[in-house]
C-alpha positions in Angstrom: -18.0 20.3 19.6 -14.3 20.7 18.7 -12.8 23.6 16.9 -9.5 23.0 15.1 -7.0 25.8 15.4 -5.4 26.9 12.1 -1.8 25.9 11.9 0.8 26.0 9.3 3.3 23.2 8.7 6.3 23.7 6.4 8.4 20.7 5.3 9.8 18.6 2.5 7.2 16.5 0.8 8.1 12.8 0.9 5.0 11.1 -0.4 1.5 12.0 -1.5 -1.5 9.9 -2.4 -5.2 10.5 -3.0 -6.0 10.8 0.7 -2.8 11.9 2.5 0.5 13.7 2.3 3.7 12.9 4.3 6.4 15.4 4.9 9.5 16.0 7.0 9.3 19.2 9.0 12.2 21.6 9.9 13.0 19.5 13.0 13.2 16.3 10.9 9.9 14.9 12.3 7.8 12.8 10.0 4.3 14.3 9.6 1.4 12.6 8.0 -1.7 14.6 7.2 -5.1 13.5 6.0 -6.0 15.7 3.0 -9.6 15.9 4.1 -8.4 18.0 7.2 -6.5 20.5 5.0 -7.9 23.9 4.3 -5.0 24.8 2.0 -2.1 22.9 0.5 0.7 24.7 -1.3 3.8 23.2 -3.0 6.6 25.7 -3.2 8.5 25.8 -6.5 11.6 27.4 -5.0 14.5 25.7 -3.2 14.8 26.1 0.5 18.6 25.9 0.1 20.2 29.3 0.6 21.8 30.9 -2.5 25.6 30.8 -2.6 25.6 33.2 -5.5 28.5 35.8 -5.1 29.7 34.0 -1.9 32.6 32.1 -3.5 35.3 33.4 -5.8 35.7 31.7 -9.1 38.8 29.9 -7.8 36.9 28.7 -4.7 34.1 27.4 -6.9 36.6 25.6 -9.1 38.3 24.1 -6.0 35.0 22.9 -4.6 34.0 21.3 -7.9 37.4 19.6 -8.2 37.0 18.3 -4.7 33.5 17.0 -5.3 34.6 15.3 -8.5 37.5 13.7 -6.6 34.9 12.0 -4.3 33.2 10.2 -7.2 35.4 7.2 -7.0 35.1 6.9 -3.2 32.5 4.3 -2.4 
């Protein structure tokens, strides 16, 4: 008799179908999980990107946007 230990995996969902879900974990490893083995499956609605609110001055924000726009033609 085997007893599965409860584990928690956090990652970015890449694909999901009826039977499985594939994600990339924090170490950039591809993880494929059979849904029948899951006790709980939660999709976060918030971004994992840290907030930059109040980190840049309005001039720095304008400079950054100007720089990003300048890259548009570089392909």
